[in-house]
C-alpha positions in Angstrom: 0.0 0.0 0.0 1.3 3.5 -0.9 2.6 5.7 1.9 0.5 8.8 1.5 2.4 10.7 4.1 5.2 11.2 1.5 4.2 13.1 -1.6 5.6 11.9 -4.9 8.0 13.9 -7.1 5.6 14.9 -9.9 7.4 15.5 -13.2 7.8 18.9 -14.8 6.9 19.7 -18.4 10.2 21.3 -19.4 13.8 20.3 -19.1 15.2 21.2 -15.7 17.4 24.3 -15.6 19.3 23.2 -12.4 18.8 26.8 -11.1 18.0 27.5 -7.5 16.6 30.6 -5.7 15.1 31.8 -2.4 11.4 32.5 -2.4 9.6 34.7 0.2 12.7 36.0 1.9 10.6 39.0 2.7 6.8 39.4 2.7 7.2 42.0 0.0 8.9 39.5 -2.3 5.5 37.8 -2.9 2.8 40.3 -3.8 -0.7 39.0 -4.7 -3.6 41.1 -5.8 -7.1 39.6 -6.1 -8.9 40.2 -9.4 -12.6 40.3 -8.3 -15.6 39.3 -10.4 -17.1 42.7 -9.8 -17.1 45.7 -7.4 -19.7 46.6 -4.7 -22.7 48.6 -5.9 -23.1 50.6 -2.7 -26.4 49.0 -1.6 -27.2 45.7 0.0 -27.0 43.5 3.1 -23.3 42.8 2.9 -20.4 45.2 3.7 -17.5 44.7 1.3 -14.0 45.4 2.6 -10.9 46.0 0.5 -8.1 44.7 2.7 -4.3 44.9 2.4 -2.5 42.1 4.4 1.1 41.8 5.3 2.0 38.6 7.1 -1.5 37.6 8.0 -3.5 34.6 6.6 -7.0 35.0 5.3 -8.8 33.1 8.0 -7.1 35.1 10.8 -8.1 38.4 9.2 -11.7 37.1 8.8 -11.8 36.3 12.5 -10.5 39.7 13.5 -13.1 41.4 11.2 -15.9 39.3 12.8 -14.8 40.2 16.3 -14.7 43.9 15.4 -18.1 43.9 13.8 -19.7 41.8 16.5 -20.8 39.0 14.1 -20.2 35.3 13.7 -17.2 34.2 11.7 -19.7 32.5 9.4 -21.0 35.9 8.4 -17.6 36.9 7.0 -17.0 35.8 3.4 -14.0 35.8 1.1 -13.3 34.5 -2.3 -10.0 32.6 -1.7 -7.2 31.9 0.8 -4.1 34.0 0.3 -0.5 33.2 1.4 0.4 34.3 4.9 4.0 35.3 4.3 3.3 37.8 1.5 1.8 41.1 0.8 -1.7 40.5 -0.4 -4.8 42.4 -1.4 -8.3 40.9 -1.3 -12.0 41.5 -0.6 -13.9 40.4 2.5 -17.7 40.7 3.1 -19.6 41.1 6.3 -23.3 40.3 6.5 -25.0 43.1 8.4 -28.6 43.3 7.1 -30.2 45.4 9.8 -27.2 46.9 11.5 -25.3 50.1 10.7 -21.8 49.1 9.7 -18.9 50.4 11.9 -16.0 52.3 10.4 -13.9 49.3 9.5 -11.1 51.6 8.3 -10.6 52.4 12.0 -9.8 48.7 12.6 -6.1 48.8 13.4 -3.8 45.8 13.3 0.0 45.5 12.5 -0.6 42.8 9.9 -3.5 44.2 7.9 -5.6 47.3 7.2 -9.0 48.1 5.6 -8.6 50.4 2.6 -12.2 51.0 1.8 -15.8 49.7 2.5 -19.0 49.7 0.6 -22.3 47.7 0.6 -23.4 45.1 -1.9 -26.2 42.6 -2.3 -24.0 39.4 -2.3 -21.7 37.6 0.0 -18.3 36.5 -1.3 -18.0 32.8 -1.4 -14.9 30.6 -2.3 -14.2 30.9 -6.0 -15.9 34.2 -6.5 -13.0 35.8 -8.3 -11.5 36.0 -11.7 -8.0 35.2 -10.6 -4.9 36.8 -9.0 -2.0 39.0 -10.1 1.4 38.1 -8.9 4.6 40.1 -8.5 7.3 37.7 -7.2 11.0 38.5 -6.4 13.3 35.5 -6.4 16.5 36.1 -4.5 19.9 34.5 -4.6 19.3 33.0 -8.0 22.0 30.5 -8.9 22.3 28.8 -12.3 22.4 29.3 -16.0 20.4 32.5 -16.8 20.1 31.4 -20.5 18.4 28.1 -19.3 16.1 30.0 -16.9 15.0 32.4 -19.6 14.5 29.5 -22.1 12.0 28.0 -19.7 10.4 31.3 -18.9 9.8 31.8 -22.6 8.3 28.3 -22.9 6.0 28.9 -20.0 5.0 32.2 -21.5 4.1 30.6 -24.8 2.7 27.2 -23.8 1.8 27.5 -20.1 2.6 25.1 -17.2 1.1 21.9 -15.8 -1.8 23.0 -13.6 -0.6 21.1 -10.5 -2.1 21.8 -7.1 0.8 23.4 -5.1 2.3 22.2 -1.9 0.1 24.6 0.1 -2.8 22.2 -0.7 -1.3 19.3 1.1 -0.3 20.8 4.4 3.0 20.6 6.3 5.0 17.6 5.1 2.0 16.7 2.9 0.2 15.0 5.8 -3.3 16.1 4.7 -3.5 13.3 2.1 -2.5 10.7 4.7 -5.1 12.1 7.2 -7.7 12.2 4.4 -7.0 8.5 3.6 -7.4 7.6 7.3 -10.6 9.6 7.5 -12.1 7.9 4.4 -11.1 4.5 5.8 -12.8 5.5 9.1 -9.5 5.0 11.0 -9.9 8.5 12.4 -13.0 10.6 13.0 -12.9 14.2 12.0 -15.7 16.3 13.6 -14.5 19.7 12.5 -16.2 20.5 9.1 -13.5 22.9 8.0 -10.7 20.3 8.7 -12.8 17.6 7.0 -13.1 19.8 3.9 -9.4 20.4 3.8 -8.6 16.7 3.9 -11.1 15.9 1.2 -9.7 18.7 -1.0 -6.2 17.4 -0.5 -7.2 13.9 -1.6 -8.9 15.1 -4.7 -6.0 17.4 -5.5 -3.6 14.5 -5.0 -5.5 12.3 -7.5 -5.7 15.1 -10.1 -1.9 15.6 -9.8 -1.4 11.9 -10.3 -3.4 12.0 -13.5 -1.5 15.0 -14.8 1.8 13.5 -13.9 0.9 10.2 -15.7 0.2 12.2 -18.9 3.5 14.1 -18.7 5.5 10.9 -18.1 3.8 9.4 -21.2 4.9 12.4 -23.3 1.4 13.9 -23.5 2.1 17.3 -22.1 0.1 19.9 -24.1 -1.7 17.2 -26.1 -5.2 16.0 -26.1 -6.2 12.3 -26.0 -9.2 10.6 -27.7 -12.1 11.0 -25.3 -10.8 14.0 -23.5 -13.2 16.6 -22.0 -11.9 20.0 -23.1 -12.5 23.5 -21.7 -14.1 26.2 -23.8 -10.5 27.3 -24.7 -9.7 23.8 -25.9 -7.5 22.7 -23.0 -7.7 19.1 -21.8 -9.1 18.5 -18.3 -8.4 16.1 -15.5 -10.8 14.6 -13.0 -11.7 16.0 -9.6 -13.0 12.8 -8.1 -16.4 12.4 -6.4 -19.8 10.9 -6.8 -20.6 9.6 -10.3 -18.7 8.1 -13.2 -15.8 9.5 -15.1 -17.1 11.5 -18.1 -14.1 10.8 -20.4 -14.1 8.0 -23.0 -11.6 6.0 -25.0 -7.9 6.7 -24.3 -8.5 9.4 -21.8 -10.8 7.2 -19.8 -8.3 4.4 -19.9 -5.6 6.6 -18.4 -7.8 8.0 -15.7 -9.1 4.5 -14.8 -5.5 3.3 -14.5 -4.8 6.0 -11.9 -8.0 5.1 -10.1 -7.0 1.5 -10.0 -3.7 2.5 -8.3 -5.6 4.4 -5.6 -8.9 2.5 -5.2 -9.5 3.5 -1.5 -9.1 7.2 -2.2 -11.4 7.1 -5.2 -14.1 5.0 -3.6 -14.0 7.1 -0.5 -14.5 10.3 -2.4 -17.5 8.7 -4.2 -19.3 8.4 -0.9 -18.0 11.7 0.5 -20.8 13.9 -0.8 -18.7 15.6 -3.5 -19.7 15.4 -7.1 -17.4 14.7 -10.0 -15.8 17.8 -11.5 -13.1 18.6 -14.0 -10.1 21.0 -13.9 -7.8 22.2 -16.7 -4.6 20.2 -17.0 -2.6 23.3 -18.2 -2.4 26.8 -16.8 -1.7 29.8 -19.1 -0.3 32.8 -17.3 -1.5 36.2 -18.5 0.6 39.4 -19.0 3.8 37.5 -18.0 7.0 39.5 -17.8 10.4 39.1 -16.1 13.5 41.2 -15.4 16.7 41.1 -13.4 16.7 44.1 -11.0 19.9 42.8 -9.6 22.5 40.3 -10.8 21.1 37.5 -8.5 17.4 38.7 -8.3 14.7 37.7 -10.8 11.4 39.6 -10.8 8.3 37.8 -12.2 4.9 39.3 -12.9 1.9 37.4 -14.2 -1.7 36.6 -13.6 -3.4 33.3 -13.1 -7.1 32.2 -13.0 -8.7 31.5 -9.7 -7.5 28.3 -8.0 -4.2 28.1 -9.9 -0.9 28.1 -8.2 2.1 30.5 -8.8 4.4 27.9 -7.3 3.5 25.5 -10.1 4.7 28.1 -12.6 8.0 28.9 -10.7 8.9 25.2 -10.4 9.2 24.9 -14.2 12.0 27.3 -14.2 13.8 27.4 -10.8 13.9 25.1 -7.7 13.1 27.3 -4.7 13.6 27.1 -1.0 11.8 29.2 1.6 12.8 30.6 5.0 12.1 28.3 8.0 9.4 30.7 9.2 7.3 29.6 6.3 4.0 27.8 7.1 1.5 27.1 4.3 
């Protein structure tokens, strides 16, 4: 039986450059700006807050906002989780249908500040965003600059494998092992949020396994007979859950082979209450640029759709390490 406490080394799409760098030496090295679906109208039951964070994770800020407003944490919404050790900008919503909103701009905290507030008719829920813009400074870059720029050009032109990043799997990747134990009823998880994290990690692991199998077979950037494609013509991989795989022919055969390698994970997800879904196998960055502000510093800027990982892009060009303070 596979040891799910150790994540596999999933293959890259492009030839390794052998280059290394330091990621997130400072919070300002990793700047993320949320691209919202829309902006608040000025009227409605929900107060929208434009928040700038520096070293604070999303759930912590949501708790602080709830306490300041005197509401339940469930009444605070956000579209996605952002990195803790970074400078990030994102929207939060607070449900206050019959209560006058306090001046959230007066909420003072060393790790975040509220830039503006306005009312709107809708609460933000996970996934309610177009994507994110990234500005990432890699320090102490060591390696062949020509090889690095070769891969950057390939990424810019052809995109990257849309792997779920290490943040999805928790410290040491133990979320998948815990999810396996939960699905086998070896452990009981009462906390709904933790249960959701474990299920998401298991689904993400299986998706990465399918993507890795295609890359190992020389199928990066290609479609198979029977693939389900996005509106942009990109092949998709399965997000396991209730129901049958919707692919046919060669694509179904490949996905079924992965399912056969992890039967307990797939069967467990079928009875978890989650429905089958699909996710693009390739991620295409938007407005991607790079420069060398210093001899050993590489500055990357690009945007990615919601749910896609900047670390999956970086790994195609440079192997990075992070300071010991880093916690996903």
